[in-house]
C-alpha positions as CSV (number, residue, x, y, z in Angstrom):
1,M,10.0,-18.4,20.8
2,K,7.7,-20.5,18.6
3,T,4.4,-20.9,20.7
4,I,1.8,-17.6,22.8
5,R,2.3,-19.7,25.9
6,E,6.4,-19.6,25.8
7,M,6.0,-15.6,25.5
8,L,3.3,-15.7,28.4
9,Q,6.0,-18.0,30.1
10,A,8.9,-15.6,29.4
11,S,8.6,-12.9,31.6
12,P,5.8,-12.2,34.7
13,V,4.4,-8.6,32.9
14,M,3.9,-7.7,28.9
15,P,3.8,-4.2,29.1
16,V,0.8,-2.7,27.6
17,I,3.1,-0.1,25.3
18,V,1.5,3.5,23.8
19,L,3.2,5.8,21.6
20,D,3.0,9.3,20.8
21,H,6.2,9.5,18.8
22,V,8.6,6.9,16.7
23,D,11.3,8.9,18.1
24,D,10.8,7.4,21.8
25,A,10.8,4.2,20.5
26,V,14.1,2.8,20.7
27,P,15.2,3.9,24.0
28,L,11.8,2.6,26.1
29,A,12.6,-0.6,24.2
30,R,15.4,-0.6,26.0
31,A,14.9,0.5,29.0
32,L,12.1,-2.4,29.4
33,V,14.8,-4.9,28.2
34,A,17.7,-3.4,30.4
35,G,15.5,-4.1,33.3
36,G,15.0,-7.6,32.6
37,I,11.3,-7.0,29.6
38,R,12.4,-8.6,26.6
39,V,8.2,-9.5,25.4
40,L,6.8,-5.9,24.0
41,E,3.0,-5.3,23.5
42,V,2.5,-1.8,21.0
43,T,-1.0,-1.2,20.9
44,L,-2.4,0.2,18.5
45,R,-3.7,3.6,19.8
46,T,-1.9,6.0,18.0
47,P,-1.3,6.5,14.5
48,A,2.8,5.6,14.9
49,A,1.9,2.0,16.8
50,L,3.4,0.8,13.6
51,D,6.5,2.5,12.8
52,C,7.6,2.1,16.2
53,V,6.7,-1.4,16.4
54,R,9.4,-1.5,12.9
55,A,12.1,0.3,15.1
56,I,12.3,-1.4,18.0
57,R,11.9,-4.9,15.2
58,A,15.6,-3.0,13.4
59,A,16.9,-1.6,16.4
60,L,16.8,-4.5,19.3
61,P,16.9,-8.1,16.9
62,E,16.7,-9.2,21.1
63,A,13.5,-8.0,21.9
64,I,10.1,-10.1,21.2
65,V,7.8,-7.7,20.1
66,G,4.1,-8.4,19.3
67,V,1.1,-5.4,18.5
68,G,-1.7,-5.8,20.8
69,T,-5.5,-3.5,20.6
70,I,-5.7,-5.6,17.4
71,S,-9.2,-5.7,16.7
72,N,-10.2,-6.9,13.1
73,V,-8.3,-8.1,10.2
74,A,-7.4,-5.4,8.8
75,D,-5.3,-5.1,11.9
76,Y,-3.9,-7.7,12.5
77,D,-3.1,-7.9,9.1
78,A,-1.0,-4.4,9.3
79,A,1.2,-5.9,12.7
80,R,2.3,-8.9,11.0
81,E,2.7,-6.2,7.7
82,A,4.8,-4.3,9.9
83,G,7.5,-7.1,11.7
84,A,5.4,-8.4,14.9
85,V,6.2,-11.4,15.9
86,F,3.1,-12.0,18.0
87,G,-0.4,-10.1,18.0
88,V,-2.9,-9.2,21.1
89,S,-6.7,-8.4,20.8
90,P,-8.4,-7.2,23.6
91,G,-11.2,-8.8,22.2
92,A,-12.2,-11.7,19.6
93,S,-15.1,-11.8,17.0
94,P,-15.0,-14.8,15.0
95,A,-13.4,-13.4,11.3
96,L,-10.8,-12.5,13.7
97,L,-10.6,-15.6,15.3
98,A,-10.5,-17.5,11.8
99,K,-8.0,-15.2,10.2
100,A,-5.5,-16.0,13.9
101,S,-6.0,-19.8,13.9
102,A,-5.2,-20.4,10.5
103,H,-2.3,-19.1,11.1
104,A,-0.8,-19.8,14.7
105,N,1.9,-21.6,13.6
106,D,3.1,-18.7,12.2
107,F,2.4,-15.4,14.4
108,P,1.1,-16.2,17.9
109,F,-2.0,-15.3,18.8
110,L,-3.8,-14.0,22.5
111,P,-7.6,-13.3,21.4
112,G,-9.0,-11.3,24.8
113,V,-12.0,-13.0,26.5
114,M,-14.2,-11.8,29.4
115,T,-16.9,-14.6,29.4
116,P,-17.1,-18.3,29.2
117,S,-18.2,-18.3,25.9
118,D,-15.8,-16.0,25.2
119,V,-13.4,-19.1,26.5
120,M,-15.4,-21.8,24.6
121,S,-15.4,-19.7,21.3
122,A,-12.0,-19.7,21.5
123,L,-10.9,-22.8,22.8
124,A,-12.9,-24.0,19.7
125,V,-10.4,-23.0,17.4
126,G,-7.2,-24.2,18.6
127,F,-6.8,-21.2,21.6
128,T,-5.6,-22.5,25.1
129,A,-3.9,-19.8,25.8
130,M,-5.9,-16.2,26.5
131,K,-6.0,-12.6,27.4
132,L,-8.7,-11.5,30.3
133,F,-9.9,-8.2,29.7
134,P,-11.1,-5.8,31.3
135,A,-9.2,-8.6,34.2
136,K,-10.7,-5.9,36.9
137,Q,-14.0,-5.4,35.6
138,A,-14.8,-8.7,34.9
139,G,-13.8,-9.9,38.3
140,G,-10.2,-10.3,38.7
141,I,-8.9,-12.6,41.0
142,D,-12.7,-14.3,42.2
143,M,-13.0,-14.7,38.5
144,L,-9.6,-16.4,37.4
145,K,-10.4,-18.3,40.2
146,A,-13.5,-19.7,39.0
147,I,-13.3,-19.5,35.5
148,G,-10.4,-22.3,36.3
149,G,-12.6,-24.6,37.0
150,P,-14.3,-25.7,33.9
151,F,-11.8,-25.0,31.6
152,P,-7.9,-26.3,33.5
153,Q,-6.4,-26.2,29.6
154,V,-6.6,-22.1,29.4
155,L,-3.7,-20.4,30.5
156,F,-4.3,-16.6,30.8
157,C,-2.8,-12.9,30.8
158,P,-5.1,-10.6,32.3
159,T,-4.9,-7.0,32.0
160,G,-6.8,-4.0,33.2
161,G,-6.4,-2.4,36.7
162,I,-3.8,-4.1,37.5
163,D,-0.8,-2.7,39.3
164,A,2.4,-3.3,40.3
165,E,0.6,-4.3,43.7
166,S,-1.8,-6.0,42.5
167,A,0.7,-8.5,40.1
168,P,2.0,-10.6,42.6
169,S,-2.3,-12.1,43.4
170,Y,-2.9,-12.4,40.0
171,L,0.8,-14.1,39.3
172,A,0.1,-16.7,42.2
173,L,-3.0,-17.9,40.1
174,P,-1.7,-21.3,38.4
175,N,-3.7,-20.3,35.4
176,V,-2.3,-17.2,35.0
177,A,1.5,-17.0,33.1
178,C,2.0,-13.2,33.1
179,V,0.0,-10.4,33.9
180,G,0.0,-7.1,31.6
181,G,0.4,-3.3,32.6
182,S,1.4,0.4,31.2
183,W,2.7,0.8,34.8
184,L,5.3,-0.3,33.4
185,A,5.2,3.0,30.6
186,P,3.7,5.7,31.6
187,A,2.7,8.2,29.9
188,A,4.2,10.9,32.4
189,A,7.6,9.0,32.4
190,V,7.6,8.6,28.1
191,A,6.7,12.4,28.0
192,K,9.8,13.7,29.9
193,K,12.0,10.8,28.6
194,D,13.2,9.0,31.6
195,W,14.2,6.1,30.3
196,A,15.6,5.6,33.3
197,E,12.4,5.2,35.6
198,I,11.0,3.5,32.7
199,E,14.1,1.4,33.9
200,R,13.7,0.8,37.5
201,R,10.3,0.1,36.7
202,A,11.3,-3.1,34.1
203,K,13.5,-4.4,36.9
204,L,11.0,-4.2,39.4
205,A,8.1,-6.2,37.0
206,A,10.9,-8.6,35.7
207,G,11.7,-9.3,39.7
208,L,8.0,-10.6,40.3
209,R,8.2,-13.8,39.2
210,K,5.6,-16.5,40.0
211,P,5.9,-18.7,42.4
212,A,7.5,-22.0,42.4
């Protein structure tokens, strides 16, 4: 997969993964991949995140491992150096957009947006796939319907406040490629090392295909 659009369209759900311990990284990733979810977003919310990316990349070449919560150029560089194959941001500063745009061909990037002005800033440097975040708080489905009018060329991955029950309604929208969600790998299941439960959740998520 060469572009961020291809990655977004590979699965109806992109799990938002938070890992405190490197030892949990590979078993968790194996459970998600076994359940049919190959595109994984490991967030930079813990000190272990980049080591987790390295571990998953080494053990599971079939997984498409990206780094989320990239909020500045230093995070961007660290994600690439760790071996991530794509990046995701909760928002996008001019400096981060410029950096990501300059390397878009070798490091696909999904900038975070919340407003029409954010979308215009991302479009101005060449991005046509974006993460709507926080999706629920930004207006959710109604926001995506409204923003699709002036920006029909933009494909979104809404993330934030979405769960297994609300995901199908988002996926039914023509400008939504996939949704992001933390419900596939909840903290309680990871803490208990309940990989079977995470695989079960992944299978259900993989079945949330967009309507034909």
